[in-house]
Structures are given as structure tokens and as C-alpha cells.
N, C-alpha and C positions, 0 to 999 in steps of 0.2 A: 347461622352456621352451626351453632351448638345443637339446634334441633336436628339438623341433618347429620351431624356427627354422632348423635345418640342413636341414629338408625344403623350405625356400624357399616358405613359404605366401604366394603373391603377393597374395592378398586382404588378409591381415593387414598386409603392408607398405603396400598401397594405402590401407587404412583409417587407418593411422598417419600417412601423408602428408596425407590429407584432414583428419585431426584437427589436425595442426599448423597447417594453413592456416586452419581454422575458429578455432582457438585464437588465432591472430594477429588475426583480426577482432574477437573478443571482448576481447582485450587492448587494442585501440585503442578499442573502443566503451565500455568500462567505465572511467570516470575513476578516478584514484587515490583510494583510500579509500572508494569507493562500492560496496562489497560487504560482507556481514555481518561486522562486527567487524574489518575490515581495519585500521582505525586502531589497535585494540588489539594486533593481531598484529604489525604493523610496529613499534608502540610498544614491545612487549616485546623484539623483536630489537634495536631502537635502544638501549634501556636496557642490555641486556647488552653490546652493542658499546661503549657509552660508559663503563660502570662496571667491566666485566669480572667481574660477579657476577650471581647470580639475585636477584630482589627478594624482600623479606620482606613478606607481605601484612598490612596493618593495617586493621582494621574502621573504616569511616568516613573513610578517607584517599582523596582524589581523585587518581588517577594516570592516565597516558595508557594504560597497559596494562590497567587495571581487573581483571576476573576472570581474564584470561589469565595474570596473575602467579601463579595457583594451578595452571596447567596443567603436566603433565609437560613437560620443557624441550627434548627432543631437536630438535624442529623449530626452535625459537628459537636454539639453540646453533649449528645449521648455518647458519641465516639470518644470525645475528650475525657469524659468521666471514666470510661472503660480502660483507656490506655494510660491514664495518668499514673497508676502504680508501676508501670513498666519503665525500667531504665532505658532511656533513648539517647544516651550520650553519643551514639554512633550515627545519629540522624543525618548530619551534614555529609558524611562520607557515603551513607547509604543512598542518598538522592543525587549523587554526582552525575551531571548530564553527560550523555554521549554527544560530543560536539558534532559528530557526523551523522547523527540519527536521521533516518528517513521517516518523516511523519506525514501521514495522510495519503501516501501513494503506494498501493499494493503492487504496482507494476515494477517498482524498483527493487532490485535484489539487494539483500544484505542490510545491515544497520537497522534492523527492526527494533533493537533495544533502545529505549528512551534513556535509560540510565546505564551506568557502568557497574557490572556485577563482579564481585570477587568470587562468589559462589552462587550458582543458579539453582541447581538441583542437588539435594532437596533444600528448601528454605530453612534458614536457621530458626530455631525456636527460642530466640532470645533477642533482646534489644529491639531496634526498630522493626526488624523482620517479624518478631512476635506481635508487635503493635499492628502491623499490617494484617496479619492473620486474624487478630481479634476483630478488626474492623470488617474484614471479609465475612466473618461469622454473622455479623449483622445482616449482610446480604443474604446469607443462607436462611435466616429466620424470616426475612421479608419475602424471599422467594417462596417459602413454604406457605406463608399467609396468602400470597398471590395465587398459587396453585389451588388452594382450598377455596378462595373466593371465586375463582373461575368455575370450579366444580359446582358449588352451591348455586351460583348465578345461573348456570346452564340448567340446573334442576328446576329453577323457578320458571325459566322460559319454556322448557319442554318436560314437564313432570311425568308425562306418559311415556317418554322415551329416555330411559336412564343412560342409554348408550351415547346420547349427545353429550352428557356431562363427562363421561369417561373420555370421549374423543377430544372434547375441548381442553380438558386438563392435560391430556397426552400431548396435544399440540404445543402446550406451554413447556411441559417438562422436557420434551425432546427438541426444543428449539435451541440450537447450539449458542446463539447469541444471548438468549436468556440465561443459560448456564454460565456463559462467559462473564456477563455483567454481574450476576448475583454472586459469582466467585471473586468479585473485585470490590475494593473499597470505593463506594460511589453513592452519592445521595439520591441517585435515580432509584435505588432499591427501596428506600423508605417511602418516597413519594408514590412508587408503584404499589406498594402494599396498602398505604392509606387510601389511595384512589380506588383500588380494587375493592376494599372494604366499603367505601362510600357508595360505589356503584351498586354493590350487592344490597346495601341497606336501602338505597333508593328504589331498587326493584321490589324489595319487600313492602315498601310503602305504597308503591303502585298497586301491589296485589291486595294488601290488607288495610290500607288507610293509615291514619295517624295513630301512633301510640307514644305515650310520653317518654318511656324509656328509650324507644327507638329514635325519637327526635333528639334526645340527649346524646345518644351515640353519634348520630349524623352531625350534630353541631360540633362535638368534640373532634370527630374525624376531619371535618372540613377545616376547622381552625388549625389543627395540627398539620394538615396538608399545606395550608397557606404559609406556615412558618417553616416548612421543609423545602419547598421550591415554588417559584412564582407560577409554574404551571398548575399548582394546586388551586389557584384562583379560578381556573376554568370550572371547578366543581361548584362554585357558588351559583352561577346562573343555571347550571344543570339541576341542582337541587331545588332552586327556586321554581323552575318550570314544573318539576315533579309535584312540588307542594301546591302550586296553583291548579294543576290538573286534578289532583286528588281532592282539594278543597271544593272545586267546582263540581266534580263528579259526586262526592259524598255530601256536599253542602256542609262541610265541616270547616267553617271559617275560624273557629276557635283553635282547631289543630294547626291551621296555617299560621295564625298569629303566635301560637306557642312555639312552633318551630322557628319562626323568624326571630322571636325574642331570645330563644336559646342560642341560635347561631350568632346573633349580635353579641350576646353576653360572653359566649365561649371565645369568640374571636377577640373581643376586647381584652379578655383575661389572658388568653394563651398566645395570641399573635399580635395584637395591636401595638404592644410595646416596641416591637421591632420596626414596624412601619413608622411609628412616631420617631424612632431613632433615625430613620432615613430622612425624614423631614427636617430633623434638627441638624444632622450632619451635612446632608447633600442638597437639601431643599427640594426633594422629590420623595414621593410616597414609596415607590417600589425599589429605588436604588439601581434600576436597570441601566439608566443612562451613565451612571458612574461605572457600572460593569462594562459597558461598551467602550468607555474611555480607556479602561484598563486592557480589555481583551482585543479591541479593534473593531471598527465599523466597516461596513462596505456600502458604497453608494451606487445607485443605479440611475442612469440618465432618464429612463422612461420605464413604463410598465411593460413595454415590449421586451426591453433588455432584461428585466427581472424575470419575465416568463421564460425567456430563452435560457437564462441561467438556471432556473428551477428545473426546466426540462433536462438540461445537461446533468443536473445533480440527482435526477430521479433514480437512475440506476444505482448509484451509491446508497441512496436512502432505502431503496427496495432491498438491496443485498444486505445492508447492515441491520435490517430487522431480523434476518435469519442467521447471518454469520460472516462478519468481517472483524478480525481480531487484532490484537496489539493496539497500537495507536492509529487505528484505521489504516494499517499498512500490511496486513496479512489477509489475503482473500482465500476463500474456499475453492475447491475445484469447480470448473464451469458447470459440470453435470449437476452439482448441488443447486446452483441458482436456476438452472432449467427446471429442476424438480419443484423448487419452491414457487417459481413463477407460474408453472402449470397448476400447481396446487391452489395458489391464490386466484388465478383466473377462473378455474372451475368452481371454486368456492363462491366467487362473486356471481357467476351465472346461476349457480344453484340457489344462492340467497334470493335472487330476483324471482326465481321459480317458487321458492318457499313463500315469499311475501304474497305472491299472487294466489297461491293455494290456501293461504290463511286470511284472505281478504274479508271473510265474513266473521272471523274471530277477533272482535274489536279489542278485547282485553290483551290478547297475545300480541296483536299488532302494536299496541301502545308500548308494551315492554320492549319488543324488538326495535320499534322506532326510537325509544329512549337510548338503546345501545348504539344505534346508528347516529343519533344526534350527538352522543358523547364522543364517538369516534370522529365525527366531523368537527366537533369543537377542538379536539386534540390536534387534528391535522391543521385546522385553521390557526391555532396557537403556534404550532411548529412553523408554518409558512410565514407567519408574522415575524417570528423571531429570526428565521432564516433570512428574511428580507433585510435585517439589520446587521447580521453577522453570520459567519460561516458556522452552520449548525445542522447540516443535512445528514443526520444520523438516525437510523431506525430505532435505536434504543430510546429516543425521546418520545416514542409512541407507547412505550411499555406501561406508563401509568394508565393506559386505556386497554390493557391486555384483556380485561374481561370482555370488552366489546369485540376486539379482534378475534379472540379464540372462540367465543360462543357463536358469533356470526359466521365465522369460517366453518365451524363444525356443522351448524345448521345447513349451510349451503352445500357442503360436500355430501352430507347424509341425505339431503333431499334428492340429489342426483344418484343416490345409491353407490357412492364411492365407498369401498370397504374400509372401515376405520382401522381394523387390525393391520392389514398390509401397509397402509399409509403410515400408521404409527410406528410399525417395525422398521420401515425404510428410514423414517426420520430419526428413530433411535439409533439405527446403524450409523448414520452420518454423525450423530451426536457423540457416539463412542469413538468413531474414527478420527474426528477432528483434533482432539487434544494431542494424540500420539503422533499423528502423521502430518498435521498441518501446523500446529502451534509450536510444539516442542522442538522440532528440527530447526526452527528459525532462531532459537536461542542457545542451542548446544554449541560450545566452542569447537574449533576444528580439531580433528583427530591427530594424534601423534603417528608418525610413520617410521618404522624401523628401516625401510628401504625406499629408494626412489623408483618410480615407475620406469620400465625399460624404454618406453617411447618418449621419455622426458629429455629435453635438451639441457645438458649440464652447463652451469654458469660459474659457480664458486666465487661470486663477487661479495665482498664484505662491505657493509655500510657502517663506517666507524668501527667501534669495537662492540657494537650492539647486536647485529644480526647478519647472517650470511644468506644470500639468495643462492641456494644450492642448485636448483634446477627449476624448470618450468615446462609446461605443455601449453601450446597455443596453436590451434588449427589455422593453417595459412589458407584461408578461404576468401571467396568474394562476398562482400557484405553490402547491404543497402542501408540508406539512412534510416535510423530507428532500430536497426538490428542490434543484437547483443553479442559481443565478442566473448566467447568462453575462454577463461584463463585459469590454469591451476599453477600455483607457486608453492615451492617447498622452501620454507624458512627454517633456518637453524639458529636458534638463539645462542649468542656467544657468551653472554653473561647476564646476571640479574641486574635490573635497573629500577630505580624508584621513579623514573620518568615514563610517562605514557607517550610513546612516539607514534606518529601517523605515517602511513604509507600512501603514496600517490601513484596511481596507475593511469597514465594519460596516453590515449591514442592520438598521434599527431600526424599531420600531413607534411609533405616535403618542405613547405614554406613555414613550418612551425605552428600552424594553426591547430588548435585542439579540436579534434573530431569527437572525442568522447573521454569521459574521465570518471574515476572513482577516487575519492579522498576518504580514507577510513583508518580506523585502527585495524590491526590484523584480525582475521577471522570474521570479516564483515562486521566489525564493531563488537564482536563477542569475546575477543581475546585482548587483554591489555598487556603491554610489554612489561608493566610493573608486576604482573602476576605469572608470567611464563617462566619456565625453567630451562636452563641451558642444557644442551644435549641433542637428543633426537629431533629431527625436523617436524614441523607442523605442515599439514597439507591444507592449503588455503585456496579456496575456489571462488572465482568471481565471474560475473557476466557484465562486461563493461558496455553500457548503452551508447550507441552512436547517436549523435545529434540528428534530430529529424529534419533540420533545415539545411543539411549539407547539400551543396550544389557543386560538388567536385567529383572528378574521377581521378583517383590518385592512390598510390600505395600507402599503406598504414605502417607506422612503427609504434612500438610500445616503449614509453619512457617510464622508468621506475625510479622513484626517489623516496627517501625517508627523511622525516623532519619532525620538529616539535610544534604541535598546534598551539597558538594560531599563526605565529609569525616567525618561527624559528628557522634558522638556516638549514639547508639540506646537509645531511651527513655525508662526509667524504666517502668515495668509493675506491676500494682497493681490489685489483684483480687477483686471480689465483697465483700469479707469479710476483705478487707484491708490488705490482706497478699501479700507479694512480690512474684512474679512469676519469675523464671529465664528466661522463654520464653513462647510463646504462640504457642502450637502445637495442631493441630486437625487432625483426620483421613481424608484422601482424596481419598479413593479407592485404586486401585492397578494398576500397569503398567505391561504389559506382552510383553517384548521385544523378539527378535528372538534369543533365547538361546537354546543350545542343551538340550534334555530331560535328567534329572538326572539319575544317575545309582549308584549302590553300589558295589564297587570292592570286590570281594570275596563273593558275595551274595549267600546265600542258598535259592534256589527256593522253593516255596510252591505250594501246589495244588491251583488252582484258587478258591479263597474264596471271595464272594461278600457280601457287606453290604448295605442293603436297596436299591439295584439297583443303588447306587450312586458311590461306591468305590469298587475296587478289589485289594486284597493284592497279590503282585507279588513275594516278597521275603524279606529276612531280613539278618542282621549281628548282632552278639552279641559279644561284647568285654568287658570282666568283667561284670560290671553291666550297660553297655551302649548299649542300643538296638536301632537299626535303621531299619525302615520299608519303603519299596518302594511300592507306591500305584499308581493305575491308576484310573482316573475319568471315570465313565461310563455315567453320565448324569450331567447336570448343577444343583448343589445343590442350593436350595432356602433359606437355613439357614446356620448358622455358626456352624460347628461341630468340635469336638475334639476327639482324640484317647485316650482310656484308655489302659494301660498295667498293669496287676495285677498278683501278685503271690498269689495263694490261697491254703489254706489247705482244700482240698475237704472233709475231714472227719469232720472237725469242722466248715467249711465255714468261717474260720477266714482269714482276709486279712493280709498277711504277708509283702507284699511289693507292691509299686505302683510307677508309673512314667507316669502320664498323660501328654499329649502334644498336640499341634495342628500344622498344617502346618505353614510355615513362612508367607504365604499369606492366609487370611481367605478363607474358602472353597467356599463361595458364588461366588468367582471370577474365579473358574476353569471351564473349558469346557471339554466335552467328549473327551477322548483320551489323555489328558494331564497327565503327571506323576509328582509326588512330593515325598518328603521324610519327614517322621516325626522322630524325635530323642527323645529318652526317657532315662533318668537317673533313674534307679530303686533304690528307697530308701526303706529300710526295717524298719518296725516298731517293728518287733519281730524277735528274733534270735532263731529259732527252727531248729536244724540240720535235714537234710533229703532231699528228692527229691520231688519237688512240680511243678505243671504245671504253666506256664506263659501264660496267655490268653489276647487276644487283642480284641478290638471292638470300635465302634463309638457311641457317644452320642451328643445330641443337647445342645448347650450353651444357647438356647433361651426358652427351655421348657424341662420338665422331660421325655426324650425319648431316648432309645437306638435304633440304626438302626438294623433291623432284619438280621439274618444270621442263617443258619440251624444247630445251635449248642446250647447246653443248655445255658440258661441265656444270649442268644444273645452275646456270647463271644467265640471266636475261640481259642482253645488250641494250641498255636504256638509251644512251646517246653517245656522241663522240665529242671529245674535248681536245682543244688545241693547246699544246704545251709550248710556251715560249722558252727561250734559253734560260730565263730566270724564274722558272716555276718554283713556288715555295716548297721547301723541303723541311724535314724534321730538324 
């Protein structure tokens, strides 16, 4: 690398400067502890700095560092040394968990924050926040090393085409996931840098043969990698294969023995102590079984089940190599993944073409083959680990970034894909992501001086803590799996030291929960202990309906406030100081996949239509209980009800009536759907005789009956005999 840097590669320096600038943007955009396992990584360094020793992992023990306590410790030892002078008395409060956090699911809205923040932007330059920034700077340095290693490795593969090196380095610098991870406190950054340097040195060895100083560097790098992360062990067989190939090619067996001896000595000196510690404490060399005991295992019944699971996780693995943020819960726009998928697919095809075109250049094929072998080893190690626990994240392939970037650049350029437009497009995404994808997920809800004109006013107070001033909730028809949009205006009544939770439940008429959100206000971004009394906050939600709903029913929204995890709901007082048992508002209707209703023993009728909206299909009559089966002909734009009347046609006197409406308001039905209305006929007069029972539709929003070709827009359904003792009101 020094030899290459002496040549003053202007583009590498330019890319490194651009990388630092972009890294700074991501450093600002990603709040403390809002990247995968950052709490545990910082917690591990904090523990070492506080105690001066490595932790001993105990199954079932809850610790701040969790499974990271089983990781090889080099990264944490370096980080602990750097943060130890910083006063971290606020550590416990800085890492307070958001109990409603949504982890690992980008499709769920809100609660992206893993921890509770008093201040998100900008991060404080003191206490634990400063310690996090210091550990993130380690990621910056490691990222710069990785970019440089990719650049010089590409130069080794294609020295005659310097554009390959520039393109490969640009693919790394403008990878949003690379920027996100290197702007986080994570041991992946150190193993990435060490692995990248090792692969570069191995490529030099393939080109030039054994050199003592290079063998020393390889031995030290591999030893340090194996005491940084267990994936560093993959480098051992890779380097061994390179050494065997070079020794056979150059007949330099002394160089092979020298490298082997140096690697064994460096490993024993720099890394062996940690593996010996594992044997002593846990009875295993690597400590990964104890890590699985702490983190959790997953079992597969068969290889077929495992393959299906891996296939289902491939999308997340693929996407998270390029850009899935937060705790694997913030995804990029779909267009970005289409772009990266096409880029990768074209790169693979181009690489195959490149390999064929270079089939006579044995030296180059060996170097490219080594990169392919390294990538395959990395993928194999990831699959092996994923088979034991949940770990399908693209960042775990970053230690083999040299292979990925160089091979991808070779393939794309072989098919004459223009490097500059692709790099600029990827750079555009990289610049756009932190401002438009990441930061909005953590910003607390805005204050509102006024309430929207289309909001429904409520004025309900929950205890003396908060008032629900108003809300907007579209009364729409929803399907299972849909998200019901809700905007609530909260007005804090007073300051409180307690963090209260709000529950927003969509319920069916029988009380079954159809969808729910349990959260701190602001989708987890606003703690009641930090808000100020006065103007309302605008709080937006998208409440997911269960995908397994098999009901057709109206929805209502139930709003409660309570103290997590088992506090009693706060009492509700209405605007007139009257106590409410609960706060329920209409929320539309859900139409699940249920069978169309029918009436057993139904008497068919001639097809009778009402206003071109409804058709009567039949009825049943049991004593004074009438049931009518209807079919919708078109989508009603209003809410209608059915009248059922017993009329004395001679005097036009109304003798009995049983108006009713469908269980679901008519505005939610679509053409072809059927429903039943049920009517209990109550008589106001007892006049013996036979009278017609007629039915029809009328609007609940205006004085209107739906037209039908019968007098008075009422269809004479049947005749009823009234005895002298007909039931009356």
C-alpha cells in the first residue's frame, strides 16, 4: 500500500476525503446506540474500562454487553483504553431501553429507537455520548484502511486499468451500509480492516512470492484478526492455500515454513491466550457455544427446512449489504434495492465474461480465483453461523469487502458499464439516505400551534397527565394486513417524571383486538418525562391490522394511557368533567376472507332492486323476527338503513316497525358482496287481521328513500296475521 501511495493516486485521496465527509454526515444522522448491537459493543468496552478485566459469560445472566462478552476482545480492549479517561457516570441512563422498540422489522412503523433519548440531535460531546463518538472514530479509521486496501488490491488485479481500482473503491465509499456501519461502534469495523489488509498482502504474495517482512505482516494481521472476531479464523486456511500455491510455484519451501512458523508464533503471542482462556472457563476453544447459550440458538428439523429459511432470509441479507439501517428496522426505498440488485446481477454476469476472457492469463486467474475463494469462504462462514443463530446481515460480509468490490468492479467494467454514472448514482443514494431515510425516524413529533380543520375534537383528559385534543382517522374499508393511519393531537397537562405509554387498539364488536400499537408517544421518540406542558404535539401512527383476521366487521379505536409494564390505565375525564369508562371512536371497517352469508331455510324472492345499490335475495320469518339477505350492486356513497313496516293500507296506519341496518355501515360494501339485516318487528297497535309487511331503504344522512318500482318506494314482502294479542311496545 505504501508503494502505491508513494505514486500519489489522486483519486484514492479524493475518495478518502469524500468518505470522511460522508462518514461525518452519518455520524450525525445515526443517534447513539441506534445501530446493530452498538449498546452491547459500547457496554463491553465500558465494562472493561470500569473493571479492568474481561467478563465471564454466565448463561441466563442479563448484562449490558450480552453476547459480545463472548467475542474476541481486541476491539474492546482498544476502545476501553480510549474511553477510560471519559467520565461515563451517565451510562446507565444513556442506555435505557425503549420497551416498545421494534427490532428487526422494517415494515413496522415507529419505535425504531432502541434506547430512550433525552437529546437526539446533535449528540452531546460529553459523558457516554462522547465515549460513543470516540468508539465510532475507530470505525472511521478502519473504514479508511478498508477503502485503501480495496484500491491497492484492485491495482494488483488489473494494473493496466487504473479505472478498476477507482471504481472498486467508489463502490465501497458510496455504499450506504458501509458508511452506516463505520459510523457506528462495532467490532465489524476492525475485523473488516484487518481482513482487507490480509487479503491485500496475500495478493502481493501471489504476485511476488515470499518476503520475510511481508510474512511477518501477514502473521501479525491474521493473529490480530483472530483475536478481533471469530470470522478472522477464515483467513488462516486462505493464507495457507496461498502459501502452498506460492511454495509449489516458486519451489520456495523455506518461505512456506517461515510463514507458517511466524503465523504460529504470532498467534500464540497475540491471540492464543484468549483461546486458552476459553478452554479454561468454558471447556471450548472458541467460546461460541457459550455465546449461543447467551444469545439464543435456533434449531432446524432438516436440511430442507434450513434451506427454506435461508432462502426466506436472502432478501434481508442482500438488502442489508447495501442499506438497512437502525436495528435492522429502517429500510431504504424500493428503487434503491432494485438498483443494487441490477448492479450485482450485471456484475456477476460480467465477472463470468471476464474470467472467460482471461482464461489464458494464469497469473491473473489465480489472483481473481483467490478473491472468489475468499468470498466463498466468507459466505460459507456466514451460512454456518446463521444455521446456529439469527445472523443474516450483509455487514457480516464486510470483512471480505476487497473480494466483493474488486470482483464487482471487474464484472461491471467488462460489460462496459460506465463507472462514473454508476458511482454518482450510488453517491446520490448515499447522500440522500441519512437526511431522508434515517433522521426522520428519530425526530420527535412536531409541536402544533393549531389543530387541523378536518380533525375531530375530543378534549378528553387522561388523569392529570395529557389531553387528547383531537384526532384524524379516515373511515375507510381495510383488508387484513393494511395499516390504519391515525393522527393524534396530544396536549401535555403537566411535567412528569414517569414515562407513560399509550395504547392504540383497533377492536372488533366482540372486543377482539384486530390491530394494536403500544408505544411511548411520538412512536417511541417522545418520553412524557421530557415533554413540556402547553401546545399540542402532532403524533402520527399507522396501526397494522392482523394478517390472520377472518372477520367482516366495523372497527373502533380504543385509546388508553398507562405505565409500562403493568400499570393501571389512567382515568379518562371528558370535556364536561364527566368520567368516561373508555375512549372509543369509529375507525372504518375490516373485510376479511370470510364466506358470504346465507339464511338457512330462506324463502327466495323475485329480484328486487333498490336505487341500483342493493338487491333483495330472500328472507326468513320466525315469529316477529325478520331476516333479509341482500346483495350489493354498487358501492354506496352514503350510510343507509332498512325499514320493515307493517301497514294498514286502508287507513295508512303504521301498525308495526323494525328498522335496522347492516352490521357494517353500507358505505364499506362493494359490488357483489352479500349481507344480512335482522329486524325485530315491534307493534304499536293491536288490530287483528292480515296486513302487508313491506321493506325498503332510506338514507341516514338526508331524507331520502331508495327508489324501487313499488308504491311509496317500499316492496311488499309478505302478509302477516295479527292476532288480538300481537306484541306491542
